[in-house]
C-alpha positions as CSV (number, residue, x, y, z in Angstrom):
1,D,0.0,0.0,0.0
2,S,1.1,3.5,-0.7
3,L,-0.5,6.9,-0.6
4,L,-0.5,9.1,-3.7
5,G,2.0,6.8,-5.4
6,Y,4.8,7.3,-3.0
7,G,5.4,3.5,-2.7
8,I,6.4,3.7,0.9
9,P,5.8,0.3,2.6
10,D,3.5,0.0,5.6
11,F,5.1,-0.7,9.0
12,M,3.7,-1.1,12.5
13,I,4.7,1.6,15.1
14,A,2.4,0.8,18.0
15,D,0.5,-2.1,19.4
16,H,-3.3,-2.2,19.4
17,L,-4.8,-1.3,22.7
18,L,-8.5,-0.3,22.7
19,A,-11.1,1.5,20.3
20,G,-14.9,1.5,19.7
21,V,-18.1,1.3,17.5
22,Q,-21.9,1.8,17.7
23,E,-24.6,1.8,14.9
24,N,-24.8,4.2,12.0
25,N,-22.2,4.7,9.4
26,S,-20.6,7.6,11.1
27,F,-18.0,8.5,13.7
28,Q,-19.3,10.4,16.7
29,D,-17.4,13.6,17.5
30,N,-17.3,12.9,21.2
31,F,-15.8,9.5,20.5
32,L,-12.8,10.7,18.5
33,N,-9.8,11.9,20.6
34,A,-6.0,12.2,20.4
35,Y,-4.1,13.0,23.5
36,P,-1.8,14.6,24.4
37,N,-1.8,16.8,21.3
38,P,0.8,18.3,20.7
39,F,2.9,15.3,21.9
40,K,6.6,14.6,22.5
41,S,7.1,10.8,22.6
42,S,3.7,9.1,22.1
43,V,0.1,10.0,21.4
44,T,-3.0,7.9,22.2
45,I,-5.8,7.9,19.6
46,E,-9.3,6.8,20.8
47,F,-12.3,6.4,18.4
48,T,-15.8,5.0,18.2
49,S,-17.8,4.3,15.1
50,D,-21.5,3.6,14.8
51,I,-21.0,0.3,12.9
52,S,-19.2,-3.0,13.2
53,A,-16.8,-2.9,10.3
54,Q,-13.2,-3.4,9.1
55,T,-11.4,-0.4,10.5
56,T,-7.9,1.1,9.9
57,V,-6.0,3.8,11.7
58,E,-3.1,5.2,9.7
59,V,-0.7,8.1,10.2
60,Y,0.7,10.2,7.3
61,T,3.2,13.0,6.9
62,M,1.8,16.3,5.5
63,E,3.3,15.2,2.2
64,G,1.1,12.1,2.1
65,R,3.7,9.5,3.1
66,K,2.2,6.8,5.3
67,V,4.4,6.4,8.4
68,A,2.3,4.0,10.5
69,T,-0.7,1.6,10.5
70,L,-1.8,1.6,14.1
71,W,-4.9,-0.5,13.6
72,N,-6.1,-2.8,10.8
73,G,-8.8,-5.2,11.8
74,A,-12.5,-5.7,12.6
75,T,-14.1,-3.6,15.2
76,E,-17.4,-4.5,16.9
77,E,-20.4,-2.3,17.7
78,G,-20.3,-1.1,21.3
79,V,-16.6,-1.8,22.0
80,E,-14.3,1.0,22.9
81,Y,-10.9,1.1,21.1
82,K,-7.6,2.9,21.7
83,T,-4.2,2.8,19.9
84,E,-0.9,4.5,20.5
85,L,1.7,6.1,18.2
86,N,5.3,5.9,19.4
87,A,7.1,8.8,17.9
88,A,10.6,7.2,18.0
89,G,12.2,7.7,14.6
90,L,9.7,10.4,13.5
91,A,10.7,14.0,12.9
92,D,9.1,17.0,14.5
93,G,6.1,18.3,12.6
94,I,2.5,18.0,11.8
95,Y,1.0,14.5,10.9
96,T,-2.4,13.5,9.8
97,Y,-4.2,10.4,11.2
98,R,-6.9,8.7,9.2
99,I,-9.6,6.5,10.6
100,T,-11.5,4.4,8.1
101,S,-14.5,2.3,9.2
102,G,-16.8,0.9,6.6
103,D,-17.3,3.7,4.0
104,K,-16.7,6.6,6.5
105,V,-13.3,8.3,6.7
106,I,-12.2,10.9,9.3
107,N,-8.9,12.8,9.1
108,S,-7.4,14.9,11.9
109,K,-4.0,16.4,12.8
110,L,-1.3,15.5,15.3
111,T,1.6,17.8,16.2
112,L,4.9,16.2,17.2
113,I,7.3,18.4,19.2
114,K,10.5,16.8,20.4
């Protein structure tokens, strides 16, 4: 997989921890959170979707290069999920994280300050 033809291979930066789902095809604003943000060494991303679906959480540079896949698997309705990005090896700057669940995609920004 690559974004915008960059051809950068996926690699795992953090372990799966926890994250969630419910029952429409949308994310609920109060169930999408990244903290601390800005961050120095790691950031936790929590999310909840309204459906049971195949879900991914990916992190990209502002140039569109994928730097991490934090979650890639099924999520179940009513279960809370959380995952963590370890910033070791990443440069200071702004990153985008993308959560895809079913046909819904949410993008938000993370700021890394070392």
